[in-house]
TIZA-184405 format. One line per field, with one value per atom (N, C-alpha, C): atom name; residue in one letter; x, y, z. Coordinates in steps of 0.05 Angstrom, whole numbers, padded with zeros to 5 digits. Example, Ala and Ser with C-alpha at 12.3 -4.5 7.8 and 13.67 -1.06 7.14 Angstrom:
<atoms>
at	c(N|CA|C|N|CA|C) $
aa	c(A|A|A|S|S|S) $
px	c(00264|00246|00264|00257|00273|00258) $
py	c(-00114|-00090|-00066|-00045|-00021|00001) $
pz	c(00156|00156|00156|00142|00143|00157) $
</atoms>
This chain:
<atoms>
at	c(N|CA|C|N|CA|C|N|CA|C|N|CA|C|N|CA|C|N|CA|C|N|CA|C|N|CA|C|N|CA|C|N|CA|C|N|CA|C|N|CA|C|N|CA|C|N|CA|C|N|CA|C|N|CA|C|N|CA|C|N|CA|C|N|CA|C|N|CA|C|N|CA|C|N|CA|C|N|CA|C|N|CA|C|N|CA|C|N|CA|C|N|CA|C|N|CA|C|N|CA|C|N|CA|C|N|CA|C|N|CA|C|N|CA|C|N|CA|C|N|CA|C|N|CA|C|N|CA|C|N|CA|C|N|CA|C|N|CA|C|N|CA|C|N|CA|C|N|CA|C|N|CA|C|N|CA|C|N|CA|C|N|CA|C|N|CA|C|N|CA|C|N|CA|C|N|CA|C|N|CA|C|N|CA|C|N|CA|C|N|CA|C|N|CA|C|N|CA|C|N|CA|C|N|CA|C|N|CA|C|N|CA|C|N|CA|C|N|CA|C|N|CA|C|N|CA|C|N|CA|C|N|CA|C|N|CA|C|N|CA|C|N|CA|C|N|CA|C|N|CA|C|N|CA|C|N|CA|C|N|CA|C|N|CA|C|N|CA|C|N|CA|C|N|CA|C|N|CA|C|N|CA|C|N|CA|C|N|CA|C|N|CA|C|N|CA|C|N|CA|C|N|CA|C|N|CA|C|N|CA|C|N|CA|C|N|CA|C|N|CA|C|N|CA|C|N|CA|C|N|CA|C|N|CA|C|N|CA|C|N|CA|C|N|CA|C|N|CA|C|N|CA|C|N|CA|C|N|CA|C|N|CA|C|N|CA|C|N|CA|C|N|CA|C|N|CA|C|N|CA|C|N|CA|C|N|CA|C|N|CA|C|N|CA|C|N|CA|C|N|CA|C|N|CA|C|N|CA|C|N|CA|C|N|CA|C|N|CA|C|N|CA|C|N|CA|C|N|CA|C|N|CA|C|N|CA|C|N|CA|C|N|CA|C|N|CA|C|N|CA|C|N|CA|C|N|CA|C|N|CA|C|N|CA|C|N|CA|C|N|CA|C|N|CA|C|N|CA|C|N|CA|C|N|CA|C|N|CA|C|N|CA|C|N|CA|C|N|CA|C|N|CA|C|N|CA|C|N|CA|C|N|CA|C|N|CA|C|N|CA|C|N|CA|C|N|CA|C|N|CA|C|N|CA|C|N|CA|C|N|CA|C|N|CA|C|N|CA|C|N|CA|C|N|CA|C|N|CA|C|N|CA|C|N|CA|C|N|CA|C|N|CA|C|N|CA|C|N|CA|C|N|CA|C|N|CA|C|N|CA|C|N|CA|C|N|CA|C|N|CA|C|N|CA|C|N|CA|C|N|CA|C|N|CA|C|N|CA|C|N|CA|C|N|CA|C|N|CA|C|N|CA|C|N|CA|C|N|CA|C|N|CA|C|N|CA|C|N|CA|C|N|CA|C|N|CA|C|N|CA|C|N|CA|C|N|CA|C|N|CA|C|N|CA|C|N|CA|C|N|CA|C|N|CA|C|N|CA|C|N|CA|C|N|CA|C|N|CA|C|N|CA|C|N|CA|C|N|CA|C|N|CA|C|N|CA|C|N|CA|C|N|CA|C|N|CA|C|N|CA|C|N|CA|C|N|CA|C|N|CA|C|N|CA|C|N|CA|C|N|CA|C|N|CA|C|N|CA|C|N|CA|C|N|CA|C|N|CA|C|N|CA|C|N|CA|C|N|CA|C|N|CA|C|N|CA|C|N|CA|C|N|CA|C|N|CA|C|N|CA|C|N|CA|C|N|CA|C|N|CA|C|N|CA|C|N|CA|C|N|CA|C|N|CA|C|N|CA|C|N|CA|C|N|CA|C|N|CA|C|N|CA|C|N|CA|C|N|CA|C|N|CA|C|N|CA|C|N|CA|C|N|CA|C|N|CA|C|N|CA|C|N|CA|C|N|CA|C|N|CA|C|N|CA|C|N|CA|C|N|CA|C|N|CA|C|N|CA|C|N|CA|C|N|CA|C|N|CA|C|N|CA|C|N|CA|C|N|CA|C|N|CA|C|N|CA|C|N|CA|C|N|CA|C|N|CA|C|N|CA|C|N|CA|C|N|CA|C|N|CA|C|N|CA|C|N|CA|C|N|CA|C|N|CA|C|N|CA|C|N|CA|C|N|CA|C|N|CA|C|N|CA|C|N|CA|C|N|CA|C|N|CA|C|N|CA|C|N|CA|C|N|CA|C|N|CA|C|N|CA|C|N|CA|C|N|CA|C|N|CA|C|N|CA|C|N|CA|C|N|CA|C|N|CA|C|N|CA|C|N|CA|C|N|CA|C|N|CA|C|N|CA|C|N|CA|C|N|CA|C|N|CA|C|N|CA|C|N|CA|C|N|CA|C|N|CA|C|N|CA|C|N|CA|C|N|CA|C|N|CA|C|N|CA|C|N|CA|C|N|CA|C|N|CA|C|N|CA|C|N|CA|C|N|CA|C|N|CA|C) $
aa	c(G|G|G|A|A|A|D|D|D|P|P|P|R|R|R|F|F|F|G|G|G|R|R|R|N|N|N|L|L|L|C|C|C|A|A|A|L|L|L|P|P|P|P|P|P|W|W|W|A|A|A|E|E|E|N|N|N|Y|Y|Y|L|L|L|F|F|F|D|D|D|I|I|I|T|T|T|E|E|E|R|R|R|P|P|P|I|I|I|P|P|P|S|S|S|K|K|K|E|E|E|T|T|T|A|A|A|L|L|L|F|F|F|W|W|W|H|H|H|I|I|I|P|P|P|K|K|K|S|S|S|G|G|G|G|G|G|T|T|T|T|T|T|A|A|A|K|K|K|R|R|R|L|L|L|Y|Y|Y|E|E|E|C|C|C|L|L|L|G|G|G|Q|Q|Q|T|T|T|L|L|L|A|A|A|N|N|N|R|R|R|L|L|L|G|G|G|A|A|A|D|D|D|P|P|P|R|R|R|F|F|F|G|G|G|H|H|H|H|H|H|K|K|K|D|D|D|K|K|K|E|E|E|V|V|V|V|V|V|T|T|T|F|F|F|K|K|K|P|P|P|Y|Y|Y|S|S|S|S|S|S|A|A|A|P|P|P|G|G|G|L|L|L|T|T|T|Y|Y|Y|I|I|I|N|N|N|V|V|V|D|D|D|T|T|T|T|T|T|T|T|T|R|R|R|E|E|E|G|G|G|I|I|I|I|I|I|R|R|R|A|A|A|A|A|A|K|K|K|L|L|L|G|G|G|L|L|L|V|V|V|A|A|A|S|S|S|K|K|K|K|K|K|A|A|A|D|D|D|M|M|M|I|I|I|F|F|F|T|T|T|S|S|S|D|D|D|V|V|V|Q|Q|Q|F|F|F|A|A|A|A|A|A|E|E|E|H|H|H|L|L|L|F|F|F|D|D|D|A|A|A|E|E|E|H|H|H|K|K|K|G|G|G|R|R|R|I|I|I|F|F|F|A|A|A|L|L|L|F|F|F|R|R|R|N|N|N|P|P|P|V|V|V|D|D|D|R|R|R|I|I|I|V|V|V|S|S|S|K|K|K|F|F|F|Y|Y|Y|Y|Y|Y|L|L|L|Q|Q|Q|T|T|T|A|A|A|T|T|T|W|W|W|E|E|E|R|R|R|T|T|T|Y|Y|Y|R|R|R|P|P|P|E|E|E|W|W|W|E|E|E|G|G|G|M|M|M|D|D|D|I|I|I|I|I|I|E|E|E|W|W|W|T|T|T|T|T|T|N|N|N|H|H|H|N|N|N|L|L|L|D|D|D|E|E|E|N|N|N|F|F|F|L|L|L|V|V|V|K|K|K|K|K|K|L|L|L|M|M|M|G|G|G|K|K|K|Q|Q|Q|L|L|L|Q|Q|Q|E|E|E|T|T|T|V|V|V|D|D|D|L|L|L|T|T|T|D|D|D|L|L|L|V|V|V|I|I|I|A|A|A|K|K|K|E|E|E|I|I|I|V|V|V|R|R|R|R|R|R|R|R|R|F|F|F|I|I|I|V|V|V|G|G|G|L|L|L|M|M|M|N|N|N|D|D|D|M|M|M|D|D|D|E|E|E|S|S|S|I|I|I|R|R|R|R|R|R|F|F|F|N|N|N|I|I|I|V|V|V|L|L|L|G|G|G|L|L|L|D|D|D|Y|Y|Y|A|A|A|N|N|N|V|V|V|R|R|R|G|G|G|Q|Q|Q|Q|Q|Q|C|C|C|R|R|R|E|E|E|E|E|E|Y|Y|Y|F|F|F|G|G|G|S|S|S|K|K|K|D|D|D|H|H|H|R|R|R|R|R|R|L|L|L|Q|Q|Q|D|D|D|D|D|D|A|A|A|A|A|A|G|G|G|S|S|S|A|A|A|V|V|V|N|N|N|S|S|S|N|N|N|P|P|P|H|H|H|P|P|P|K|K|K|V|V|V|L|L|L|E|E|E|G|G|G|T|T|T|P|P|P|E|E|E|Y|Y|Y|N|N|N|L|L|L|I|I|I|A|A|A|E|E|E|R|R|R|N|N|N|A|A|A|L|L|L|D|D|D|M|M|M|I|I|I|L|L|L|Y|Y|Y|N|N|N|Y|Y|Y|I|I|I|V|V|V|L|L|L|L|L|L|Y|Y|Y|D|D|D|E|E|E|Q|Q|Q|R|R|R|E|E|E|L|L|L|I|I|I|N|N|N|S|S|S|Y|Y|Y|D|D|D|R|R|R) $
px	c(00907|00920|00907|00918|00907|00881|00863|00837|00841|00834|00840|00828|00805|00792|00809|00826|00842|00870|00874|00899|00922|00945|00968|00982|00997|01011|01035|01036|01056|01083|01082|01107|01102|01124|01122|01111|01094|01085|01106|01107|01124|01114|01132|01125|01100|01097|01073|01047|01047|01022|01018|01040|01039|01030|01042|01039|01019|01014|00998|00970|00963|00937|00923|00896|00882|00881|00882|00878|00848|00842|00814|00797|00810|00795|00790|00802|00796|00770|00751|00725|00726|00714|00716|00702|00716|00703|00705|00685|00687|00695|00685|00691|00720|00734|00763|00782|00770|00787|00786|00808|00808|00811|00793|00794|00814|00830|00848|00838|00831|00820|00842|00851|00871|00856|00860|00847|00864|00857|00871|00858|00874|00861|00843|00821|00802|00791|00786|00776|00751|00738|00713|00718|00743|00749|00736|00733|00721|00692|00679|00650|00648|00665|00665|00669|00688|00693|00669|00655|00632|00609|00606|00586|00591|00616|00621|00619|00625|00619|00589|00573|00544|00534|00547|00538|00548|00562|00570|00596|00612|00638|00658|00675|00696|00720|00728|00749|00775|00796|00823|00830|00835|00841|00859|00853|00870|00858|00831|00816|00823|00827|00828|00851|00873|00896|00898|00876|00875|00878|00898|00903|00878|00859|00836|00819|00821|00805|00820|00846|00860|00868|00867|00875|00901|00914|00937|00962|00961|00984|00978|00954|00947|00968|00971|00991|00977|00952|00938|00917|00907|00886|00860|00847|00820|00802|00776|00756|00742|00734|00719|00701|00682|00664|00672|00684|00695|00674|00650|00630|00605|00597|00572|00548|00552|00530|00526|00546|00544|00550|00531|00536|00542|00536|00542|00571|00586|00612|00633|00647|00667|00694|00714|00741|00761|00784|00806|00827|00841|00859|00886|00885|00910|00907|00929|00929|00943|00928|00940|00946|00945|00951|00979|00995|01023|01041|01066|01084|01089|01092|01096|01072|01048|01023|01020|01028|01026|01044|01069|01087|01077|01065|01053|01030|01013|00990|01000|01022|01034|01044|01058|01068|01046|01024|01001|00986|00993|00979|00951|00948|00922|00906|00918|00903|00897|00917|00913|00892|00888|00868|00839|00836|00810|00789|00799|00779|00771|00789|00783|00768|00746|00733|00747|00755|00767|00790|00811|00834|00836|00836|00839|00867|00880|00906|00911|00928|00937|00964|00978|01005|01003|00994|00983|01005|01028|01048|01059|01064|01076|01056|01030|01010|01007|01006|01002|01026|01050|01075|01078|01069|01074|01050|01026|01003|00994|01000|00991|01015|01008|01029|01016|01031|01020|00998|00998|00977|00952|00957|00935|00934|00920|00920|00899|00903|00884|00869|00845|00829|00829|00840|00845|00825|00817|00797|00807|00798|00803|00783|00777|00762|00782|00779|00797|00782|00798|00786|00806|00795|00813|00834|00860|00881|00881|00873|00872|00850|00827|00805|00814|00827|00836|00856|00875|00896|00884|00865|00852|00836|00822|00806|00824|00847|00866|00877|00883|00893|00874|00848|00829|00823|00821|00814|00834|00860|00880|00885|00874|00875|00857|00836|00816|00815|00827|00823|00841|00834|00850|00854|00836|00837|00856|00867|00885|00914|00928|00957|00971|00960|00973|00960|00947|00934|00954|00946|00965|00952|00950|00937|00952|00978|00994|00986|00971|00963|00939|00926|00902|00909|00892|00896|00919|00933|00954|00943|00956|00948|00953|00935|00938|00961|00967|00990|01016|01018|01041|01044|01021|01021|01030|01019|01025|01055|01066|01093|01113|01107|01127|01120|01095|01088|01075|01066|01053|01073|01077|01096|01083|01058|01042|01037|01059|01056|01058|01042|01041|01038|01021|01016|01009|00992|00982|01005|01021|01043|01064|01070|01090|01082|01057|01048|01047|01038|01037|01065|01084|01112|01127|01113|01127|01148|01144|01163|01154|01172|01166|01157|01142|01132|01154|01177|01198|01215|01210|01225|01211|01225|01214|01204|01186|01176|01177|01179|01181|01162|01165|01146|01147|01171|01173|01155|01156|01139|01110|01103|01075|01065|01082|01074|01068|01085|01081|01056|01053|01029|01003|01003|00979|00974|00995|00991|00981|00992|00983|00953|00944|00916|00899|00908|00893|00889|00909|00908|00899|00899|00894|00871|00866|00847|00819|00800|00772|00770|00766|00767|00740|00739|00715|00722|00702|00706|00690|00702|00688|00664|00666|00643|00621|00624|00603|00602|00596|00599|00579|00554|00534|00541|00548|00555|00581|00600|00625|00621|00604|00598|00583|00564|00550|00569|00589|00609|00626|00635|00651|00635|00609|00593|00589|00588|00587|00612|00635|00661|00664|00653|00655|00634|00614|00593|00574|00570|00552|00525|00504|00477|00471|00466|00461|00431|00416|00387|00370|00382|00366|00360|00345|00337|00360|00379|00403|00418|00422|00436|00423|00397|00382|00384|00383|00386|00413|00434|00461|00465|00454|00456|00443|00419|00404|00420|00432|00447|00471|00485|00510|00506|00485|00482|00453|00440|00413|00415|00391|00391|00409|00405|00420|00450|00457|00485|00497|00481|00492|00501|00485|00492|00518|00519|00543|00568|00563|00586|00596|00577|00585|00600|00593|00606|00634|00637|00663|00670|00693|00702|00688|00672|00662|00658|00634|00628|00611|00619|00602|00610|00595|00601|00629|00639|00666|00687|00684|00705|00698|00675|00666|00674|00682|00693|00687|00665|00658|00680|00689|00711|00708|00723|00722|00732|00720|00729|00751|00769|00789|00780|00772|00759|00780|00773|00790|00795|00820|00827|00838|00834|00846|00876|00891|00920|00925|00908|00912|00909|00888|00883|00907|00915|00936|00962|00968|00993|00993|00971|00969|00970|00956|00956|00984|00998|01025|01044|01041|01059|01052|01029|01020|01013|01030|01024|01021|01038|01036|01010|01003|00977|00953|00955|00933|00930|00952|00951|00939|00949|00939|00909|00901|00872|00855|00863|00847|00846|00868|00868|00849|00848|00830|00801|00795|00767|00759|00778|00773|00770|00787|00785|00758|00749|00724|00701|00702|00682|00684|00709|00714|00707|00710|00706|00676|00658|00630|00620|00626|00616|00628|00654|00668|00656|00652|00642|00613|00597|00570|00569|00588|00589|00593|00605|00609|00584|00564|00539|00519|00527|00508|00514) $
py	c(00577|00590|00616|00629|00655|00651|00670|00669|00680|00664|00672|00699|00705|00731|00755|00751|00773|00773|00758|00759|00746|00745|00732|00752|00741|00759|00771|00798|00811|00813|00814|00817|00807|00802|00793|00816|00810|00830|00832|00856|00857|00837|00826|00804|00810|00835|00841|00837|00845|00842|00813|00800|00772|00754|00757|00737|00745|00770|00778|00788|00789|00798|00777|00775|00756|00766|00747|00752|00758|00776|00783|00760|00740|00716|00695|00699|00681|00689|00671|00677|00686|00708|00718|00700|00697|00684|00705|00723|00747|00741|00720|00714|00708|00701|00694|00716|00738|00759|00785|00799|00827|00846|00866|00884|00907|00913|00935|00956|00979|01000|01021|01024|01044|01071|01088|01114|01135|01139|01159|01186|01206|01232|01244|01255|01270|01251|01226|01208|01193|01204|01191|01172|01169|01150|01157|01183|01191|01183|01187|01178|01148|01133|01104|01096|01109|01103|01109|01131|01138|01118|01110|01091|01064|01055|01030|01032|01056|01060|01057|01069|01068|01039|01023|00995|00977|00989|00974|00958|00965|00952|00962|00944|00952|00961|00986|00998|01003|01000|01009|01032|01055|01079|01096|01122|01140|01143|01142|01150|01133|01107|01088|01093|01105|01110|01138|01153|01181|01180|01194|01193|01199|01215|01222|01199|01176|01153|01134|01139|01124|01095|01089|01062|01061|01083|01085|01071|01064|01050|01021|01012|00984|00965|00942|00923|00900|00904|00884|00898|00883|00895|00894|00918|00919|00935|00927|00943|00959|00983|01000|01019|01031|01050|01078|01094|01120|01140|01138|01159|01147|01155|01145|01155|01177|01188|01172|01155|01139|01110|01097|01069|01049|01056|01036|01037|01057|01062|01046|01027|01011|01014|01019|01023|01005|01001|00986|01006|01000|01018|01021|01026|01030|01054|01063|01084|01072|01066|01054|01074|01100|01121|01131|01123|01131|01106|01109|01086|01076|01094|01087|01072|01082|01068|01041|01038|01012|00992|01001|00983|00974|00992|00985|00965|00970|00952|00924|00924|00898|00883|00897|00884|00873|00887|00878|00855|00849|00827|00834|00858|00868|00849|00840|00823|00795|00784|00757|00758|00781|00783|00779|00783|00781|00801|00821|00840|00862|00868|00890|00879|00891|00884|00898|00923|00939|00956|00957|00974|00996|01021|01044|01056|01060|01073|01087|01107|01119|01107|01095|01085|01055|01050|01023|01002|01007|00987|00980|01001|00997|00982|00989|00975|00946|00941|00913|00896|00908|00893|00886|00904|00900|00887|00892|00882|00854|00846|00820|00802|00776|00757|00734|00714|00693|00677|00677|00663|00680|00706|00725|00745|00738|00754|00776|00797|00819|00819|00831|00835|00865|00874|00903|00917|00940|00957|00986|01000|01029|01043|01068|01085|01103|01106|01122|01145|01166|01191|01201|01214|01227|01243|01238|01251|01282|01293|01322|01333|01321|01330|01326|01304|01299|01321|01327|01347|01375|01382|01408|01410|01388|01388|01391|01377|01380|01408|01421|01448|01467|01466|01484|01475|01449|01439|01447|01443|01448|01477|01495|01524|01531|01514|01521|01500|01477|01454|01456|01474|01479|01454|01435|01411|01390|01394|01374|01379|01357|01359|01374|01373|01385|01412|01425|01452|01471|01485|01503|01530|01547|01574|01591|01586|01603|01598|01576|01571|01589|01601|01616|01639|01642|01663|01658|01635|01628|01619|01626|01617|01587|01572|01542|01533|01548|01541|01545|01567|01573|01551|01544|01523|01496|01489|01463|01461|01484|01484|01484|01498|01503|01492|01486|01480|01452|01439|01413|01391|01379|01358|01330|01331|01306|01297|01290|01282|01252|01241|01212|01197|01207|01196|01166|01158|01130|01111|01117|01099|01099|01122|01123|01107|01110|01096|01066|01057|01029|01016|01032|01023|01027|01038|01041|01063|01083|01105|01129|01146|01172|01191|01211|01230|01246|01250|01265|01247|01221|01203|01204|01193|01193|01165|01164|01138|01139|01115|01114|01093|01087|01068|01040|01032|01006|01004|01026|01027|01027|01041|01041|01014|00998|00971|00954|00956|00940|00949|00976|00987|00977|00977|00968|00938|00922|00894|00890|00905|00903|00908|00930|00937|00915|00907|00888|00861|00852|00825|00824|00847|00847|00865|00887|00907|00903|00906|00910|00940|00948|00977|00990|01014|01030|01057|01071|01098|01118|01140|01160|01172|01172|01183|01162|01138|01118|01104|01121|01113|01090|01093|01074|01046|01044|01018|01007|01025|01017|01004|01018|01008|00982|00980|00955|00931|00936|00915|00909|00930|00926|00908|00915|00900|00871|00864|00836|00822|00834|00822|00821|00841|00843|00825|00816|00800|00816|00841|00859|00861|00862|00864|00894|00903|00932|00936|00914|00916|00916|00910|00910|00939|00941|00968|00986|00975|00991|01000|00981|00987|01009|01008|01028|01056|01055|01081|01093|01077|01087|01097|01082|01090|01117|01120|01145|01168|01162|01183|01193|01175|01182|01187|01175|01178|01187|01200|01210|01232|01241|01258|01282|01299|01324|01318|01301|01295|01281|01265|01250|01268|01288|01308|01322|01330|01344|01326|01301|01282|01279|01277|01275|01300|01323|01348|01350|01339|01341|01315|01314|01288|01282|01298|01303|01281|01277|01261|01279|01284|01301|01330|01348|01377|01383|01370|01376|01371|01350|01343|01351|01364|01372|01401|01407|01433|01442|01457|01466|01485|01482|01499|01501|01520|01523|01497|01490|01466|01473|01455|01458|01439|01450|01434|01422|01398|01384|01402|01401|01417|01445|01454|01481|01478|01500|01498|01487|01494|01485|01454|01444|01415|01401|01411|01398|01397|01419|01420|01400|01399|01379|01351|01346|01319|01311|01330|01324|01318|01333|01328|01304|01292|01268|01246|01246|01229|01199|01189|01161|01155|01172|01169|01170|01188|01190|01164|01152|01127|01105|01105|01084|01088|01113|01118|01109|01116|01108|01077|01064|01035|01024|01037|01029|01032|01052|01056|01031|01021|00996|00972|00970|00948|00948|00972|00974|00962|00968|00957|00926|00917|00888|00873|00885|00870|00866|00881|00878|00849|00836|00808|00789|00792|00776|00779|00804|00809|00800|00805|00795|00764|00750|00721|00713|00730|00724|00727|00739|00744|00721|00701|00680|00655) $
pz	c(00879|00856|00849|00830|00821|00807|00812|00798|00770|00750|00722|00714|00727|00720|00728|00747|00757|00746|00724|00710|00724|00711|00725|00743|00761|00779|00765|00764|00748|00763|00789|00804|00832|00847|00874|00892|00911|00930|00952|00965|00989|01010|01026|01045|01062|01072|01089|01074|01048|01032|01024|01017|01008|01030|01054|01076|01098|01102|01125|01118|01092|01084|01067|01070|01053|01024|01006|00978|00974|00955|00952|00942|00930|00920|00942|00966|00988|01001|01001|01011|01041|01047|01075|01095|01118|01142|01164|01165|01182|01211|01222|01251|01255|01234|01237|01226|01217|01205|01220|01220|01231|01207|01206|01184|01189|01168|01169|01149|01159|01141|01137|01112|01106|01104|01123|01124|01109|01083|01067|01073|01081|01089|01067|01076|01058|01036|01043|01023|01033|01053|01063|01087|01096|01117|01144|01150|01175|01175|01152|01150|01154|01142|01145|01174|01187|01215|01232|01227|01243|01238|01213|01206|01221|01222|01235|01265|01276|01305|01309|01292|01294|01292|01275|01271|01294|01313|01337|01335|01315|01312|01333|01343|01362|01346|01350|01333|01348|01333|01342|01324|01336|01320|01338|01340|01357|01385|01386|01410|01434|01430|01452|01471|01461|01478|01488|01484|01494|01525|01536|01565|01582|01572|01589|01596|01581|01587|01606|01611|01631|01623|01597|01589|01573|01570|01552|01564|01590|01601|01608|01601|01607|01594|01608|01598|01582|01577|01560|01543|01523|01506|01520|01523|01535|01516|01517|01503|01524|01517|01536|01521|01535|01523|01532|01514|01522|01532|01521|01528|01539|01563|01575|01558|01544|01528|01502|01495|01470|01477|01490|01500|01478|01453|01431|01422|01431|01421|01436|01423|01437|01424|01440|01430|01444|01431|01442|01452|01473|01487|01472|01446|01431|01413|01402|01381|01357|01336|01312|01290|01298|01278|01279|01299|01301|01302|01293|01293|01322|01340|01368|01378|01371|01380|01367|01342|01328|01341|01348|01361|01389|01403|01429|01425|01405|01400|01392|01376|01368|01392|01411|01435|01452|01453|01469|01455|01430|01416|01407|01395|01388|01370|01348|01329|01341|01354|01366|01388|01400|01422|01411|01385|01371|01382|01396|01407|01388|01368|01350|01325|01318|01293|01270|01274|01253|01264|01249|01256|01235|01243|01225|01227|01204|01204|01178|01178|01153|01144|01163|01158|01151|01127|01120|01120|01109|01107|01135|01150|01177|01195|01193|01209|01201|01175|01166|01174|01171|01177|01207|01224|01253|01268|01258|01273|01265|01241|01230|01226|01223|01216|01201|01194|01177|01191|01218|01233|01237|01237|01242|01219|01198|01174|01175|01160|01159|01133|01134|01110|01105|01082|01079|01061|01070|01057|01054|01034|01033|01015|01022|01004|00990|00964|00947|00935|00929|00918|00897|00876|00856|00871|00865|00880|00878|00856|00854|00873|00873|00891|00920|00926|00953|00963|00946|00953|00956|00938|00939|00965|00972|00996|01021|01020|01042|01045|01023|01023|01037|01030|01043|01072|01076|01102|01124|01118|01138|01144|01128|01134|01158|01162|01183|01205|01201|01220|01244|01262|01286|01303|01301|01318|01306|01282|01270|01278|01281|01287|01264|01240|01217|01208|01226|01221|01209|01186|01173|01167|01187|01183|01162|01159|01141|01111|01105|01078|01069|01089|01082|01063|01042|01022|01002|01005|00987|00960|00939|00912|00910|00899|00899|00881|00860|00843|00859|00874|00890|00912|00924|00945|00933|00910|00898|00891|00882|00872|00896|00917|00938|00966|00971|00999|01003|00982|00986|00986|01010|01013|01009|01002|01002|00973|00959|00930|00927|00909|00905|00932|00948|00975|00974|00956|00955|00950|00929|00922|00944|00955|00976|01001|01009|01033|01028|01005|00999|00998|00990|00988|01014|01034|01060|01060|01042|01040|01055|01063|01075|01053|01061|01040|01027|01040|01028|01008|01009|00990|00963|00943|00916|00909|00890|00880|00849|00837|00808|00796|00771|00758|00769|00778|00791|00816|00832|00856|00848|00826|00817|00810|00795|00787|00811|00832|00856|00871|00873|00887|00873|00847|00832|00839|00840|00847|00875|00894|00922|00923|00910|00911|00896|00873|00857|00871|00885|00897|00926|00939|00968|00977|00964|00974|00965|00984|00978|00973|00948|00942|00942|00953|00952|00940|00930|00919|00934|00942|00957|00942|00915|00900|00894|00906|00904|00931|00951|00979|00987|00979|00988|00978|00953|00941|00953|00958|00970|00998|01014|01041|01039|01020|01016|01012|00995|00990|01015|01028|01053|01072|01075|01094|01088|01062|01054|01064|01059|01067|01097|01111|01140|01154|01138|01149|01166|01159|01174|01160|01177|01166|01164|01140|01136|01133|01131|01125|01150|01173|01198|01207|01229|01237|01243|01258|01265|01240|01222|01197|01182|01180|01165|01179|01206|01220|01216|01217|01213|01185|01166|01138|01133|01145|01142|01155|01178|01192|01176|01163|01150|01120|01108|01079|01073|01092|01087|01066|01057|01033|01035|01056|01057|01060|01080|01084|01060|01047|01025|01003|00997|00977|00984|01010|01018|01017|01024|01023|00994|00975|00947|00938|00950|00942|00954|00978|00991|01005|01017|01029|01054|01062|01088|01108|01115|01138|01154|01178|01195|01190|01201|01197|01205|01225|01235|01214|01199|01180|01152|01149|01123|01119|01094|01090|01062|01058|01031|01022|00997|00987|00956|00944|00915|00902|00880|00865|00845|00841|00820|00797|00775|00754|00735|00725|00707|00682|00672|00649|00655|00680|00687|00693|00691|00697|00725|00744|00772|00773|00760|00760|00747|00724|00709|00724|00738|00753|00776|00791|00813|00802|00780|00768|00759|00748|00737|00760|00782|00805|00821|00815|00828|00807|00786|00763|00770|00788|00795|00810|00828|00842|00823|00803|00784|00768|00760|00745|00764|00788|00807|00812|00816|00821|00797|00773|00750|00747|00755|00756|00777|00800|00822|00813|00797|00787|00770|00755|00739|00757|00777|00796|00810|00818|00832|00815|00790|00772|00771|00770|00767|00792|00816|00841|00848|00835|00842|00842|00820|00817|00838|00842|00861|00889|00897|00924|00927|00906|00906|00910|00899|00901|00930|00946|00975|00991|00979|00993|00990|00974|00968|00985) $
</atoms>
């Protein structure tokens, strides 16, 4: 039944969240669970991914189906080490970042194969719906960031990120108010993705209520501005030892003093994905405009900050 501390259920969840994902109050059995990490752009997900590579987790993401490794046409799920220079890095031969790739991974029986420790995707509803089922449930995680900061970071990042599929050189030098008003198609991203909607579709308060319930009842939530503690919690649920030698080395590498400060300043991760840029401060017209145009995501984010506080005790109880 429902855990009284987490209130009563306000509304029905969509079937994928109801049936294919573990409730946060179900005690984790890491050996029997596959982790689904919702990678929200510019919210610390790349850093988390690199940390878990470092910790030796087998990942399904975009890399495994890259044609240069020769596994993109395999008819079964295989794990392989893409780089001889990084013998600890193990990937699965799928791409879980595109719908086509998710459908291929589903056909190959990715989750049932038990070969993936963690699946990373930005298309959360589509991935959960196609990759998992009632017999093979997922344990879902995400790092969240203030939506205004996330959008501002994306605006500056995509002006320079030649390696991204979504590189936008034409944004360079553009005024952020002009961009927000006329060029940013990424509004209320969190609510839209949770509801399985396209970015050009609209969302309303009903969608927000359901999105809040999905996160409250299913997500192990982390905050990008409290990365160390977020990862500590994720690791309890994943059954990973962070205190051993390897764990400490990985932690130092990704959250060491210099990098850690930079990470707190921006969404970063490694130098490649880190992008120092002007801040848009709360209370300025720019901040208010972006917040207003992403009002549902702002409400959801502020709610997630409360959930994050609430989940500490529950997750600590799983460590005993």
